[in-house]
C-alpha positions as CSV (number, residue, x, y, z in Angstrom):
1,M,26.1,40.4,7.1
2,A,22.4,41.1,6.3
3,Q,19.9,40.0,8.9
4,K,17.6,37.3,7.7
5,D,13.9,38.2,7.2
6,Y,12.2,35.4,9.2
7,Y,8.7,36.5,8.1
8,D,9.8,36.2,4.5
9,I,11.3,32.8,5.1
10,L,8.0,31.5,6.6
11,W,6.0,33.3,3.8
12,V,3.8,35.3,6.3
13,E,3.1,38.9,6.9
14,R,4.7,40.8,9.8
15,H,1.3,41.0,11.5
16,A,0.6,37.3,11.2
17,D,-0.8,35.6,14.3
18,E,0.5,32.5,16.0
19,I,-1.8,30.1,14.2
20,T,-0.9,31.5,10.8
21,I,2.9,31.2,11.6
22,K,2.5,27.7,12.9
23,K,0.5,26.6,9.8
24,S,3.0,28.1,7.4
25,Y,5.9,26.5,9.3
26,R,4.2,23.1,9.2
27,S,3.7,23.3,5.4
28,L,7.3,24.4,4.7
29,A,8.9,22.0,7.1
30,M,7.1,19.1,5.4
31,K,8.1,20.5,2.0
32,Y,11.8,20.7,2.8
33,H,12.3,17.9,5.3
34,P,15.2,15.6,4.4
35,D,13.0,12.5,4.6
36,R,11.0,13.8,1.7
37,T,13.8,15.4,-0.4
38,G,16.3,12.6,-0.3
39,G,19.1,14.6,1.2
40,D,18.9,17.5,-1.3
41,K,21.5,20.1,-0.1
42,E,19.4,23.1,-1.1
43,S,16.3,21.8,0.6
44,E,18.4,21.0,3.7
45,I,19.5,24.6,3.9
46,K,15.9,25.8,3.4
47,F,14.8,23.3,6.1
48,K,17.3,24.7,8.6
49,E,16.3,28.3,7.8
50,V,12.6,27.5,8.3
51,N,13.4,25.9,11.7
52,E,15.5,28.9,12.7
53,A,12.8,31.4,11.7
54,Y,10.0,29.4,13.5
55,S,12.1,29.1,16.7
56,V,12.1,32.9,16.9
57,L,8.7,33.9,15.7
58,S,7.0,31.2,17.8
59,D,8.6,32.5,21.0
60,A,7.0,35.7,22.3
61,W,10.1,37.1,23.9
62,K,12.4,36.3,20.9
63,K,9.7,37.6,18.5
64,Q,9.5,40.9,20.4
65,Q,13.3,41.3,20.3
66,Y,13.4,40.5,16.6
67,D,10.6,42.9,15.8
68,T,12.2,45.7,17.9
69,Y,15.9,45.3,17.1
70,G,15.9,43.2,13.9
71,S,17.8,40.4,15.8
72,V,17.6,38.4,18.9
73,G,21.3,38.1,19.9
74,W,21.3,34.4,20.4
75,N,24.4,32.3,20.8
76,S,25.3,28.9,19.5
77,S,23.6,27.2,22.4
78,W,20.2,28.1,20.9
79,F,20.9,26.6,17.5
80,G,23.1,23.9,16.1
81,G,23.4,24.2,12.4
82,G,19.7,25.0,12.1
83,W,18.6,22.2,14.5
84,F,17.2,22.9,17.9
85,A,19.7,22.1,20.6
86,G,17.4,22.7,23.6
87,E,14.5,20.8,22.1
88,D,14.7,17.5,20.2
89,I,13.6,18.1,16.6
90,S,11.8,14.7,16.7
91,D,9.6,15.9,19.5
92,I,8.7,19.0,17.5
93,F,7.7,16.9,14.5
94,N,5.9,14.4,16.6
95,S,3.7,17.2,18.1
96,F,3.0,18.7,14.7
97,F,2.8,15.7,12.4
98,G,2.1,12.8,14.7
99,G,5.5,11.1,14.0
100,W,4.9,11.1,10.2
101,F,8.6,11.5,9.4
102,G,11.0,8.6,9.9
103,G,12.9,10.6,12.6
104,G,9.7,11.7,14.3
105,G,8.0,10.4,17.4
106,S,9.3,9.6,20.8
107,R,12.4,7.5,21.6
108,T,10.0,4.6,22.6
109,Q,8.0,4.8,19.4
110,A,11.1,5.0,17.2
111,R,12.6,1.8,18.6
112,R,9.4,-0.2,18.7
113,E,7.6,0.4,15.4
114,T,8.9,0.2,11.8
115,R,6.5,0.5,8.9
116,G,6.1,-2.4,6.6
117,E,6.3,-2.2,2.9
118,D,3.8,-2.4,0.1
119,L,4.3,-5.2,-2.5
120,E,3.5,-5.4,-6.2
121,Y,2.5,-8.5,-8.2
122,D,1.9,-8.8,-12.0
123,I,-0.5,-11.3,-13.4
124,S,-1.4,-12.2,-17.0
125,I,-5.0,-13.4,-17.8
126,D,-6.8,-14.4,-21.0
127,L,-9.6,-12.5,-22.6
128,K,-12.3,-14.9,-21.2
129,T,-11.2,-14.3,-17.6
130,S,-11.2,-10.6,-18.2
131,I,-14.8,-10.7,-19.4
132,Y,-16.4,-13.1,-16.9
133,G,-13.9,-13.0,-14.0
134,G,-12.5,-16.0,-12.3
135,K,-10.1,-17.3,-9.7
136,E,-6.3,-17.4,-9.8
137,T,-3.8,-18.7,-7.2
138,I,-0.9,-16.3,-6.9
139,K,2.4,-17.1,-5.1
140,F,4.8,-14.4,-3.9
141,N,7.4,-13.7,-1.1
142,K,6.6,-11.4,1.8
143,R,8.4,-10.5,5.0
144,E,6.7,-11.8,8.0
145,I,7.4,-11.3,11.7
146,C,9.9,-14.0,12.9
147,T,8.0,-16.6,14.9
148,R,11.1,-17.8,16.7
149,C,11.8,-14.5,18.4
150,D,8.4,-13.0,18.0
151,G,9.9,-10.1,16.0
152,V,12.3,-9.1,18.8
153,G,15.5,-10.1,17.0
154,G,17.3,-11.9,19.8
155,T,17.5,-12.5,23.5
156,W,19.3,-10.9,26.5
157,K,19.0,-7.3,25.5
158,K,21.4,-4.7,26.7
159,S,21.5,-0.9,26.2
160,C,23.7,0.3,23.4
161,S,26.8,1.8,24.9
162,T,27.3,4.3,22.1
163,C,24.0,6.1,22.4
164,Q,23.4,5.0,26.0
165,G,19.8,4.0,25.2
166,W,18.8,7.3,23.5
167,W,18.9,5.8,19.9
168,Q,20.7,8.9,18.6
169,V,24.1,10.5,19.1
170,T,25.0,14.2,19.0
171,Y,28.1,15.4,17.1
172,T,29.7,18.7,18.0
173,S,31.9,20.7,15.7
174,Q,33.5,24.2,15.8
175,S,32.6,26.8,13.1
176,P,33.3,30.6,12.7
177,F,29.9,31.2,14.3
178,G,30.5,29.0,17.3
179,R,29.8,25.4,18.2
180,I,27.4,23.4,15.9
181,Q,25.6,20.4,17.1
182,Q,24.0,17.8,14.8
183,T,21.9,14.8,16.0
184,R,22.0,11.6,14.0
185,T,20.7,8.0,14.4
186,C,23.1,5.9,16.3
187,P,25.4,4.0,13.9
188,D,25.8,1.0,16.1
189,C,22.2,0.1,17.1
190,S,20.6,1.8,14.1
191,G,18.2,3.6,16.3
192,S,16.9,0.6,18.1
193,W,18.8,1.7,21.3
194,E,19.3,-2.0,22.2
195,L,21.8,-4.7,21.3
196,F,21.5,-8.4,21.8
197,E,23.8,-10.7,23.7
198,E,22.4,-13.5,21.4
199,T,20.9,-12.8,18.0
200,C,17.9,-14.9,16.8
201,S,19.2,-17.8,14.8
202,E,16.3,-17.8,12.3
203,C,16.0,-14.1,11.4
204,R,19.6,-13.2,12.4
205,G,18.4,-10.1,14.2
206,E,16.3,-8.8,11.2
207,K,13.1,-9.5,13.2
208,R,11.4,-10.7,9.9
209,N,11.8,-13.6,7.6
210,L,11.1,-13.8,3.9
211,K,8.3,-16.4,3.4
212,K,6.4,-17.8,0.5
213,H,2.8,-16.7,0.6
214,T,-0.2,-18.0,-1.4
215,I,-3.5,-16.2,-2.1
216,D,-6.6,-17.4,-3.9
217,L,-7.4,-14.2,-5.9
218,D,-11.0,-13.4,-6.9
219,I,-10.8,-11.6,-10.3
220,P,-13.8,-9.4,-10.9
221,A,-15.7,-9.5,-14.2
222,G,-14.6,-6.6,-16.4
223,I,-11.0,-6.3,-15.2
224,D,-9.0,-4.6,-18.0
225,D,-5.4,-4.4,-19.0
226,G,-3.3,-2.2,-16.7
227,M,-5.9,-2.2,-13.9
228,V,-4.7,-2.7,-10.3
229,I,-6.4,-4.3,-7.3
230,K,-5.3,-3.5,-3.8
231,L,-5.3,-6.3,-1.3
232,S,-5.2,-4.7,2.1
233,W,-2.8,-6.1,4.7
234,E,-1.2,-8.6,2.3
235,G,2.1,-6.7,2.1
236,N,5.2,-7.0,4.3
237,D,4.7,-7.0,8.1
238,G,5.7,-4.0,10.1
239,I,8.0,-4.4,13.0
240,G,6.5,-3.7,16.4
241,T,3.0,-3.4,15.0
242,K,0.3,-5.9,14.2
243,A,-0.4,-4.1,10.9
244,S,0.8,-5.5,7.5
245,W,0.9,-3.3,4.5
246,D,-0.8,-3.8,1.1
247,L,-0.3,-5.9,-2.0
248,Y,-1.0,-4.3,-5.4
249,V,-1.9,-6.7,-8.2
250,R,-1.5,-5.4,-11.7
251,F,-3.3,-7.1,-14.5
252,H,-2.1,-7.8,-18.0
253,V,-4.9,-8.9,-20.3
254,Q,-4.9,-10.7,-23.6
255,T,-7.3,-8.5,-25.6
256,E,-7.7,-10.6,-28.8
257,E,-8.8,-14.1,-29.6
258,K,-10.0,-15.6,-32.9
259,W,-11.5,-12.5,-34.5
260,L,-12.9,-11.3,-31.2
261,S,-11.2,-8.3,-29.5
262,R,-11.8,-6.0,-26.6
263,D,-11.5,-2.2,-26.6
264,W,-12.2,-0.8,-23.1
265,N,-15.5,-2.5,-22.3
266,D,-16.8,-2.9,-25.9
267,L,-16.3,-6.2,-27.7
268,H,-15.6,-6.3,-31.5
269,Y,-16.1,-9.2,-33.7
270,D,-15.3,-9.4,-37.5
271,I,-17.3,-11.4,-40.0
272,E,-17.4,-11.8,-43.7
273,I,-20.6,-12.2,-45.7
274,D,-21.4,-12.9,-49.4
275,F,-22.3,-9.9,-51.4
276,I,-25.6,-11.7,-52.3
277,E,-26.4,-11.7,-48.6
278,A,-25.7,-8.0,-48.5
279,V,-27.8,-7.3,-51.6
280,L,-30.8,-9.3,-50.4
281,W,-32.0,-10.0,-46.8
282,T,-30.9,-12.8,-44.5
283,K,-30.4,-13.9,-40.9
284,K,-27.1,-15.3,-39.8
285,E,-26.2,-17.4,-36.7
286,L,-22.8,-16.6,-35.4
287,H,-20.6,-18.8,-33.2
288,I,-18.5,-16.2,-31.5
289,P,-15.5,-17.4,-29.4
290,I,-15.9,-17.1,-25.6
291,I,-19.4,-15.5,-25.7
292,G,-21.3,-18.1,-27.7
293,K,-24.1,-18.0,-30.3
294,R,-25.6,-14.8,-31.5
295,T,-28.2,-14.3,-34.3
296,I,-28.0,-11.1,-36.5
297,T,-30.0,-9.8,-39.3
298,I,-28.3,-8.7,-42.6
299,D,-30.6,-6.1,-44.1
300,A,-31.0,-5.7,-47.8
301,G,-28.4,-3.2,-49.1
302,T,-25.9,-3.7,-46.3
303,Q,-22.6,-2.0,-47.2
304,N,-19.0,-3.1,-46.7
305,E,-17.5,-2.2,-43.2
306,Y,-21.0,-1.7,-41.8
307,V,-21.2,-2.2,-38.0
308,I,-24.1,-4.0,-36.3
309,K,-24.4,-3.0,-32.6
310,I,-25.9,-5.4,-30.0
311,S,-26.4,-3.2,-27.0
312,S,-25.4,-4.4,-23.5
313,D,-23.8,-7.5,-24.8
314,G,-20.2,-6.5,-24.2
315,V,-18.1,-6.4,-21.0
316,K,-19.4,-5.6,-17.6
317,D,-18.1,-2.4,-16.1
318,V,-15.9,-3.4,-13.2
319,Q,-17.1,-0.6,-11.0
320,R,-20.9,-0.8,-11.7
321,D,-23.5,-3.2,-12.8
322,A,-23.7,-2.2,-16.5
323,K,-22.6,-3.9,-19.7
324,W,-21.2,-2.2,-22.7
325,D,-21.8,-3.3,-26.3
326,L,-20.9,-6.0,-28.8
327,L,-20.0,-4.6,-32.2
328,I,-20.2,-6.8,-35.3
329,H,-18.0,-5.5,-38.1
330,V,-19.2,-6.7,-41.5
331,S,-16.9,-7.0,-44.5
332,I,-18.0,-8.0,-48.0
333,P,-15.1,-9.6,-50.0
334,V,-15.2,-9.9,-53.8
335,P,-14.8,-13.6,-54.7
336,K,-11.6,-14.4,-56.6
337,K,-12.9,-17.7,-58.0
338,I,-16.4,-18.6,-59.1
339,S,-18.0,-21.6,-60.8
340,H,-19.1,-21.8,-64.4
341,K,-22.7,-21.7,-63.3
342,E,-22.1,-18.6,-61.2
343,R,-20.4,-16.9,-64.1
344,E,-23.4,-17.4,-66.3
345,L,-25.8,-16.1,-63.7
346,Y,-23.6,-13.0,-63.1
347,A,-23.5,-12.5,-66.9
348,E,-27.3,-12.5,-66.9
349,I,-27.4,-10.0,-64.2
350,A,-24.9,-7.8,-66.1
351,K,-27.1,-8.1,-69.2
352,E,-30.2,-7.1,-67.2
353,K,-28.4,-4.1,-65.8
354,K,-26.9,-3.3,-69.2
355,L,-23.4,-3.3,-67.7
356,N,-20.4,-3.4,-70.1
357,V,-18.6,-6.5,-68.9
358,L,-16.3,-8.9,-70.6
359,N,-18.2,-12.0,-71.7
360,K,-15.7,-14.9,-72.3
361,K,-18.3,-16.8,-74.4
362,W,-18.7,-13.9,-76.8
363,V,-14.9,-13.7,-77.1
364,L,-14.6,-17.4,-78.0
365,E,-17.3,-17.1,-80.6
366,K,-15.5,-14.2,-82.3
367,L,-12.3,-16.2,-82.4
368,F,-13.5,-19.7,-83.4
369,G,-17.0,-19.1,-84.7
């Protein structure tokens, strides 16, 4: 069977120093660790190979043997299926990664601290609240440390007889290459290393209870659809730690109301004007929903679908003290019905402009005159 190339496994050159080897090992171990890959078989094999390679190249004597003879000549007492038998893998990861992984850290740390969980909350608000901000009361459920047992889970603790207080158990099996040892979390105490004579009647040993929680939420002006606000320490409580995790509030915004709409931080408002106003000159006072009165000037010769921009009259940027624009979209509809007087006036205009238009009075004179 071909000898494994440990330098190739760790992605380092044969002349790499101790710091380079350790840095590469750290990166690869994090990449292939089961806690990050969800138990992927191929990643698990890679993870074991990385540990095996590092155990050799990080030890001066083993590295010298490997560099000289191409092997070390170890037996099954050095490895157990790619896991260190002489040194607890959790201690290795604790020294490298500060207990980042779920199985990392010391026995005491593992049994005392459990990370809380982040929570998410969806809230719907109207267009006015998104423009000017406001307050909303939100109610949600979160897991809080049990007040009856103070997050302990019960009374009269005793050491787990299965793991003997070590929170993990070692399974040994025989293979063609010798004995293989694998260390797993204790199935009886779930890694807490302790059992209770009497479980807490309120949390039933879970150490936390699901409680209704209420927060008066300050909504900043300018919040837009899809934006998320993080409320620190409003998530589920951790076990064995005073820290709570975070609550993420996601906003769903009604972006239109009575001809007024929002596009990012610009506001758009649609109006119709008489074509006489477009031809001549006039001022118009608008009563815009939500934002109030605005006065605009319709210049002579204004065309259909013309846009009048009122700068800095839109929505405030949620991240800085600046407002975007209000855009007035002008449309000039052709009237479908007009009075007799209006028709006469339009006919006079047509005559003045020498336009070939149908004059109903002329048609009647031809028929009955």
